[in-house]
N, C-alpha and C positions, 0 to 999 in steps of 0.2 A: 343751527339746530336741525335743519332738514336732513343732515348727513347722519344723524344718530341711528335711525332704524337700519340704514345700510351698513353702518359700522358694526352694529350688533349682529346683523345677519352674517356678515363675513366672519366675525369672531366665532359665532356658533358653528359655522361651516368648518373652519380650520380646527376648532376644538374637536369636532366630531371626526374629522379626518385623522386626528392623532390618537383618539381614544376609543372610537367605536369599532366594533368588529362586524364582519359581514359573513353571511353563510358561506360554507365551503362549496366549491364547485363539485357537483355530483355527476358521476358517469351516467350516461343515458342507459347503460346496460344494467345498472343496479337493480332496478325493479323488473326489467324484462326477463332476466334469467334467474332471479333470486340470489344473485351473487353480489358481494361487496367488493368493488375494484378500487384500489388506491394506486395511482400512478406514482412511480418513484423517480426522483431526480438523483443525479450523481455529481459529486464534487470533482472538479478537475484536479489532477496531480501533476505538477511540473517541477523542473529543477529549482525554480524560484521558491516554490513552497518548501522543498526539501532544505534549501539553504536558509530560509526563514526559520524553519524548525531548529536547525543547528545553531543559529545565532541566538534565538530566544531561550535556548536551554543550555547556555554555556556552563562549563564546569564550575561548581561552587555556587551557582545561582540558587535562588529560592526554590525553583522547580526541582532541581537535583536534590536539594535537602529534603523537600516534602516527599519525593519519591523514596528516598532512603528511609525516612520515617515509616512510610507505608509498608515497604517491603521488609523492614527489620522486624515487624510484628508477625510475619508469616511463620517464623521458625517454631513458634509455640502453637500454631493453628493446625488442627486436624485436616486431613484431605477432604473430609465431607463438608467443612465449613468455609473453605477457600475456593473461589472460582478458578478454574483452569485459566481463564482469561487473565487473572491477576498473576498466576504463576508464569504466564507467558512473558510478562514484562519485568519479572522480578528475579530471575535466576542470577545469583551472585552479583547483585546490583551494586555498583559503585557510583560515585558522583559523575565519573567520566562517561557513564552509560546513559545519561539523561537524554541525549539527542536520540539514541536508538529507540528509547521508550516513547519519546515524543513522536517520532516518525511512525512507530507502530500504531499509536493512537490516531494519527492523521489517516493512516491507511485503513483503520478499522471503523471509520465513520464516513464512508463514501456514499452510501445510499440512504435516502431519507424521503419522507412524504408528509402530508398535511393532515392534521386532526383539529378538532375544535373542542373546547371544554367550557361548560357553563351555559347560562341563559341570561342574556344573549351570548352568542358564541364568542370565545376568545381563542384566536387561532394560533397554532404552534406547529413548528416543523420538528419531527421526531425521527429517530433511527428505529427501525423495526428489528428487534434483536431477539433471536431465538436462544441466545446464550445467557439471558437473564430473565427475570420474571416480574419485575415491578415497572409500573408506569410512573415517571417523574418528570416534572417541568420546574423551571425556576419560579420562585415565589416573589410576590411584591414585597415581602418582608426580607428579601435578600438585599443587604445594603453594604456588606463589607468585602465585596469582591468586584473587580472590574467587569467580570462576566455578567453581573446583575444589570449593568447599564448598557450592554451591547446586544441583549436578546429579549424576546418577548417574555413577559412575566404574568403569572396568573394572579388576578386580583379578586379575591373571594367576595369582597363587598359589592362587586358589580353583578354577581350572579344570584338570581332568585332561587336557583335549585341547589345552592351550596349547602353542604352538611358539615358541621364542625366535628372533627374527631380529635385532633390535637396530640395523638400519641407520637412520640419522637421516632425519627427514622434516621438510620445511619448505615452506610454500606460502603465497602470498597469494591469498586467496579473497574476492572482492569487496573490502571494506575490512578484512577480517580477516587478520591475520598470525598464523599458527599454526605450531607446531613440536612435534616429539616424535620418535617412533621407530616402526618397523614391528614388528608381531607377527603370529602366525598362530593361528587358532582356528576352531572351527565356528560358523557363523552360522545361526540359525533364524528363519524367517519363516513363520508359520502352522505347518503340518505338514511344511514343506520344510526340510531341513537341508543347507546348503552346507558341505562339509567342507574344513578347513584353508584357510580364506580369509585372505589377507593384508590387514591393515587397519592404520591408524595409531592409536597411543596418543598423544594430545596432552597434552603436559606444560606447554605455554604457549599461552594464547589471549588476545591483547591486546585483543579487542573487547568493548565494553560491551553489544553487542547480545545476547550470550548471557546477560547478567545479567538481562534482562527476558524472555528467550525461554522457551518451554515445551518445548524440545528439547535433547538431549544431544549431538548430532552430526549428521553429514551422510552420506547414502549416495549417492555419485556414480554416475550411470547414463550417463555419457558414454563415449567410446571410449578404448581403451588408449593411443592416440596422444597424448592429453592427460593421461595419468595420471602423477602424480608418482612417481618411482622405477620407471616402466614396470610398475607393479603391475597385475595382471589385475583389471579391474572385476568386481563380483560377478555381473553378468548374463552375462559370459563364462563364469564358473565354473559357473553354473547350466546353461548349454547344454552345456558339456563333460562335466558329471557326469550328463547325461541326465535332468534334473529337469523339463524343460519339454516340453509337448506340441508347441508351435510356438515358434520363436525370435522371439518378439515380446513386448512388454509394452505396456500401454495405460493411459491416464489418463482418469478421469471425475470431474469436479467437480460436486457437487450445487448447483444454483442455488436450491434451497429453503433459505433461511437458517434456517428453523425446524427442519429435520431434524437428528436426532442425528448421522447419518453425513454428514460434509462432502464425502465423495468416496471413490474407490476406485482403487487401482492393481492391475492384474491382470498377473501374469507367466504367459506361456504361451498367451495368446489374448485374446479380447474377450468381453464380455457384450452380446448383442443388445439387452438392455433399456436399455443406456446410450446408444444413438444411434438416429437415424432415417435411413432410406434407405441408401445405399452410401457407402463411403469413397472419396475422391479421393486417389490415391497419387502422391507426388512423389519422385523419386530423391534420395538424399542427395548433395549436391554434392561433398563431400570428407569422408573420415573424419577425425575430430577432435572437432568439435562435431556435434550433430544439426542440420545446416544445409541449406537448400534455396535454389534460385534463385528470386527473386521478380521479378514484372513490375511493372506500374503500381500506383500508390497514388492513390486518388481521395477527395476531400472533397466531399460533397454531389453526387456524380456527376461532378465535374469533375477531370480529370487534373492532378496536380501536376508531372508530367513529370520528377520527380527520378530515377525509375527507368527513364528512356527507354533507357539503355544497360545496364540490368539492375541488380538489387540482390541482396544476400545476407541471408537471414533465418535466425536461430538460434532453434530452438524450445526454450525453457528453462523447465522446471517449477519451477526455483528462483528465478525472477523473477516477481513478482506482476503488475507493470504491463507496458506495451508501450513499449520504447525505440526511438527512431528518429533519423534525421538531424536535427540541430538546426534546419535551415531548414524542414523539414516540420513538426516539432513546434511551431515558432513559428507556422506557418500554422494548424495545428489549434487551438492555444491562443487565437489571435486570434479564430478563428471561433466558439469556444465561450465567449469572455470569461473565460478562466482568469486568475487572479491569484495573488499570493503570500499568505503567512499573514497579513500585516498587512492586506491587502485583505479577506480573509475575516473577520478580527476586526472590521474597520470595519463591514462589512455586518451582522454579528451584533449589533454595538452599536446600529445603526440599528433593527434588528428588536426588540431587547429594551427599549430606553429611548426610542425615537422617539415613542411615544404619550404618555409622561409629559412629554417635552420639549414636544410640541405643546400639551398642556393648560396647561402652565406659561406658555408664550409667549402663548397666547390670553388667559389670565387677566390678564396684565399690560398688554395693549393697550387703551388708552382712546381712543375715537374723537376726542374733543375734543383730547386731547394730541397725537395723531398728526397731525390736521389743522392744528394750530397749528405743528407742526414744519415743515410745508410752506407756512406763511404764508397759509393759507386762513381759519383761525379764531384767535381769542385764547382762551387756556385758563386756567381757574381750577380749582384742585385740589378745590373743594367739589362738583364735579359728582357726580351719583349715577346709579345705574341702577335701572330698574324691571323686575323679572322677567328680568334678564339682558339687556334691550334698552335701550340708552342713549337718554336724552331728546334729541330733535333739534328741539324747539320753538323758534321764533324769539323770543328775548327781547331782541332788540336795542334795542327802545324802552323796556324795563323793566329795563335793566341796573343801574339805581340803586335799585330797590325793595328795602327792607330785609327784607321777609318772604320773600324768595326762598330756597328750599332748595337751589338750584343756580344757578350764575352763569356763563353764557357771555357773552362780549362779542364780538359778531360783527364781522367786518371790514366794510368798507364794502360788501362783496359778500355780503349775508346769505344769499341763495339758494345760492350756491356752497358756503358753509360748511355749511349743512344737508345739501346733496347729498353733500358729502365725508364727513360723519359717517354718513350713511345707507349709503354705499358701504362704509365700514369695517365697519359692523355686518353687512352682507350677506356680506362676505368672511369674517368670523369664523364666520358660520353655515355658509357653504359649506365652510370648512376643517374642519368637524366631520363632514361627510358621508364615509362610508366610501370611496367610489370616489375622492374627491379626496384623502383621507388616503393611500390606497394609491399614488396617482400621486406624491404628494410623497415618500413613503418610497422608491419605486422610483428617483426622481430623486436623492435623497440617496445611495442605494446606488450609483448610477452614478458619483457623485463619488468614491467609494472607488477607482475604477479609476485615478484620477490620483495616488494616493498612491505614494511611492517603494516599489518592489517588490524583493525579493531575487531573485538569479539562480535560474532553474529554476521558472517559474510552475507552480502545481499546483492551487490551489483554485478552485472555480467556484460560482456562485449556483445552488442546488438548484432554485429556481423557474424557471430558464431551460432546464432539461433538455429539455422537450418541443419547444423551438424550435431545438435544436442539430442540426447536420447528421449524416447517416449517413456512415461512412467505409468504404472497400472496399480489400482487399488482393487483388492478382492473383497467384495461385500456381498453377503448372502449368496455365496458361490457364483457370483457374477463379476466379471472384470469391467472396471470402469477406467478407461484410458484417458490420459492427458498428453497432448503433443507439446513440444517446446513453445509453439505459438500460443498455447493456452495456459501454460504455467509460468510464462514470463510476462511481467507487467511492463509495457512500453509506454513512455510518456515523452512529450516534446516532439519537435520536428527537426530535420536536417542535422547540423552539427550539434544541436542541443538535445538530440534524442538520448534518453536515459532508459536503461533496461534493468529491472530488478528481478531477482529470483523470487518465485512465488512460495518458496519454502523457508520457514524460520524454525529454529530449534525450540523445543518445549520440554523442559525438564520438570515434570510434575507427577506426583503420585496419582494414578488413575482412579476414578470412581469405581465402585463395584460394577461388573464382576471382575475387574482388574485387567492386567495386560498393559503393555506400552500404550500411551495415549496419543491420539491424533485429534486435531481440530480441523474440520473441513469447512473452510469459509467461503466467501463469495466467489473466489477464483474457481472452486470446484462447482459451486451452484450455477455459475455462468454457463458451464458446459452441460450440466445436467439439471433439467427442470425438477424442482423438489416439492413434494407434497408431504405436509405434516398432518397425519391422520390421527387426531386425538380420540376419535370414536372407537377406533380399532387398535390404538397404540402401535402405530407403525409409520415408517418413513418410506416414501416412494421416489425412485429416480428414473428419469427417462431423458433421452437425448433432447436437448433444448432446440427449439426451432429458431 
């Protein structure tokens, strides 16, 4: 009986460890400069992740079927009601495209941070997304999806500040079809508390993306005009409740891949340490998305002329790559030699086993046999080699000698036979030299380009990056340049290194004022520190530090 109090204490301790939430760590700078700083983490992307994506979304699987259902409904939807993010993953979608869509979603959820909801706090990891406008997390009432059991869920009954709303919520986000209902509660980020914020409790999430993801929801930072249910986005609420020093928020992505902090989103201002020089500000073309008017686009300093009549660019922190008009992306991918996954695996096979293949081939080549095949020599299988160099002595007059340890019977042209065998031997020696071997491997790799490729070229040869052209975006009469090192996504190490083109095709009707549509994602924002100024309805870009 003496053990009972101890048992009860341990039970309460473990129960609390499983169910209780603790305050979010706050930055010491939050109160000092009036800014809210949220550190961002970045999910890793390697070949294993890509292969897992391909396996989990095999042709004919439920994921492919769900995607087809989602995308088939777009035909009757107007441009103003369908997110370009959804159009990005749904052009002419067939079941065989499920892997590419799944990969796109994995790429598009790489940066995330921590928030808390309720009193006491229930902590969640969310993606901060300027391409959508609603805050949503999984609900405790989500029971019919495996995602419900692998991520943190909001439990309204545990919060003293919960407000019941109950209005149904449904939206297509990218290739995700999610549904649930609206609720209200306090949302905490650092030391800042946004009171009675309306958000969505998701009870159904059809995407397998969340299965492999490290986040529990999305915090939309777009405009109310694109908010499902006309709900006030959280940054509107922060401004109305007087929490912000200035009506801006800014993104900085750390290009140091070894650093613990992958980036930072700051509400209320900017950190001068995150950028160099001054920002170039461009007016928001129309409230809805964070979109600006874009001028020319250049490849290697040459105009593509696709934006001669003007283009529209949406700045989207929820998209990792850069999406653009298919005809321009085709030009870029041609210039950088981009290919599909089969192309990449072919090149990787050449690198991994090419050397062994070469050695095996050379070891099987006998000069006498080869020259006999072209009718220069007659060949007898008893020939031998000395120190790896084949005998090329003229035995034409001794072909009948019984003591001979090797037997060549020359054709009537004895000198040509000897010359042929000498040439074969020299070729074998040359083929063992590194520069020649490298040339052969590069040539074999180039043959991979002629393999049948899936739609949406993505992968490139990492060795060709220094030879690829720079590209330039003209925004607000200012040129923003990207080098190959900046628009190629490199993952893995050594022989397992994989390089992906940062450009993907987007065939979508642009929002007003029109023109071909671009989406500038994290790949662009990594190079240019980005300020979203909702007080003056403008976006600022400066070189990131």
